[in-house]
Every structure is written in C-alpha cells, then in structure tokens.
N, C-alpha and C positions, 0 to 999 in steps of 0.2 A: 632901380629895375622898375619896370613898368607894370602896371596892374594888368592882368590879364584882359584880353579882349572879351567883350560880352558879345556873343554872337545873336543878334535878335532875330531870331526864326519867328516868323509869322505864321500860326496855324492856320491851315487851309482847310475850309469846309465846303459843303455844297450852299449854293444860295438858294434862296425861296423859289427862285424861277427855274434853276437847273432842277430841283426835287419836284416841282408841279410837272414840267415837262416830261419827266421820267415816270412819275405815276400816270400821266394821261397816255403815254405810250404802253406802259404795261395792263392799263385798262382795256385800250383798244384790242391788244394782243387777246385778252381774256374773253371779249365779247365776239371775237372773229372764231374762238375755238369752243365757243359754248354750245353752238347747235351741234358740232361734230361730238363733243362730249355727251350732249343729250342722246344722240342716237347711238353711240357706244353703251351707254346706261340701259337705253331700251333693249337692246341686243343682248346684254348680259343678263338682265332680267328675264327676257324670253327663254334664254340658254338654262338659267337656273331653273325656272319653271319647268321646262321640259324634263329635266333631270328627277326634279322632284315628284313629278307625276309618274315617271316611268317606277321610281321607288315606292311610292304609295300603292301603286296598282299591283306591284310584285308583293308587297307585304300584306295587302288585302286578300291575293291568292294564296299566299303562304298560312295565313289566319283560317281561310276556308278549308284547306287542306288538315291543317292541326286541328281544327275543332270538329271536322267531319261535319260541316253544315254550311249553309249558304251564307255569304257575305257579300254585302254590297258597297258600294263606293259611289257618293255622289258629290257634285259642287255643292258649297254652302258658304253662305256668307257670315251667318251668325251661328251656326253649330246647332240649330233646332229644327230646321228644315232643309231640304233639297231645292236648290237654285240651279241656274243655268249657266253661271260662269265659273270655271275651274280655276280661273287665277284670283279670285276673293276667297279661296279656300275648300276645304273639302271634308267630309265626314267618312269612316268607316265604321259600318254597322251591321250588326246582325239582320238577315233578310228574312222577314216572315214568308211563309208559303202564300199566305193571303196577300190581297191589294191592302191591306191596311196600311196605316200611316207609318211610314219607314222609320222616321226620326223621334221615336220616343226616346226618354232619358235611359233607361233600362237596355235599350237595344244599341247605343251608341258606344262605339269601342274607343274611337279616336276622332276628335275633330283637331283640325289644322286650321289657323287663321292664315290667308294668304296676302297678296301684295294689295295695298291701297294707291295703287297707281291706274287712272283711268285711261293712260294709253296703251297698257297691257290686257289683251284679253285672250281667253282659252274657250272655246265652245265645241260641243260635240255636234253631232247632227240630231236635227229634231226627233227622228224615231227612236235615239237612244240617249236619254238624257242621263243615265246612272248606269253603271256597270254592276255586274252580278256574277259572281263564281259560286258554283256548285261545291258541293263539299268535296269532290275529286279534283277541284281546282281548275275546271274547264269554265269558260264563258259561255254563258246561254245567249241565245239571241245574236243577231249579226255581229260582225265585227264593229268594235267601236273605234273612232277616228276623232282626236282633239286636235284642232286647229289652233296654234298659239300665234298670236299677232301683236305685235308692238308698232304703235304709230301707224295702225293701218297696214302695216305690211306683213304677209305670212312669214314667219322665220322658221317654224318648225311644226312637226306633228309628232303624237303619240298614238301609235295603234295597239289595238289589243286584239288578236285573233280569236276564233271560237275554242281553239285549244287551250286558251289563256295566256299563250305566250305576249308580252309586250315588246316592242321595239319603237324605237324613235328615229325621226330623221330631221335633218337640218337643212333647211333649204339654203342653198349655197348663194342664189341671186334672189333677194327678197322679191315678191310679186304682191299684188293686191290682196288683201285679206277675202276669201270666200265669204259668202252671206253677209 
C-alpha cells in the first residue's frame, strides 16, 4: 500500500506591495472624505448649541417664575464674568435691580462651559448682550436674537420675544454669517 499523498498547500497572504497599495487607497479616500466630515461636524455642533440655548433660556425663565425674582442669562467663557460669545458657555444668575456687577459668586446659579471650537460662534445683537427675565417670566427689553454660525456660515438662530417665549430656527441653506 502506498503512503497517503501529502498535499502541499502553499499558504498565500498579501505581499508588502499589495498591502502598501491598499493602505494608500484607504488613506486617499479618508483625505477626500475629511472636509465633508468636518463640515458635518460643524453643522452638528451648531445644531447642538441651538438646542442647548433654547433649553437654558427656558430654564432661566422657569427659575425667574419659581423664585418670583429677576434672573439673567449671559454668555461667559470662564464662569466669573459675562462675555460676548454664547458658544463658549453661559451663566444663569440672579439679576440685581441696580447696574452692579452681575456675576458675583453669590448671584451665580449655574455655569455651563461651552465649546472650544473656534469655527463655532454664537452672538447676539450689540444692543442686547444678556437676557433678563422678570419674576413673571417676561423678557424685558427688545427681543433677543442669537445667530449661530459654524465655519463662517449662519446655521441657525434662537429668538426670545418680550413675552419670554423662546423659538429656534434652522437655516436650510447656510448663508454668510452676519456681523
């Protein structure tokens, strides 16, 4: 009887050249997709900021009604003073009737740090840097509009009217950011 035949199967893998070409093609595809991904990430952050601002404005209004006292909301990047860019963070604080410094530690009710993305910006009109709710929930002064921009393009707005109601809009076709 003859011994069984051994089948010599040669295991075949990828050569270094095949692997290099595959990785080069994958890297090229990633580079082509990166700008699109970056734009999508900017739009996502702009939408998240828009929804967060609606929530914080409603929360401040509710706090003013609950406490029967004026409550202010202002942009802040450090939690100690009011700033000008809502995307860097914000303060909710008890609003004094006088023109005293708003952001003293005993008046601050909440601080929320914002985004550290320099392509994202949210600004309100120069005439209205902060939002103030009276004890009955009404917003004093003129309506507040916050423009939310990502990559220099307007993506949405948050508007608080004099009654204190907040609404937000999302821009379907982004345009150049105002101001």
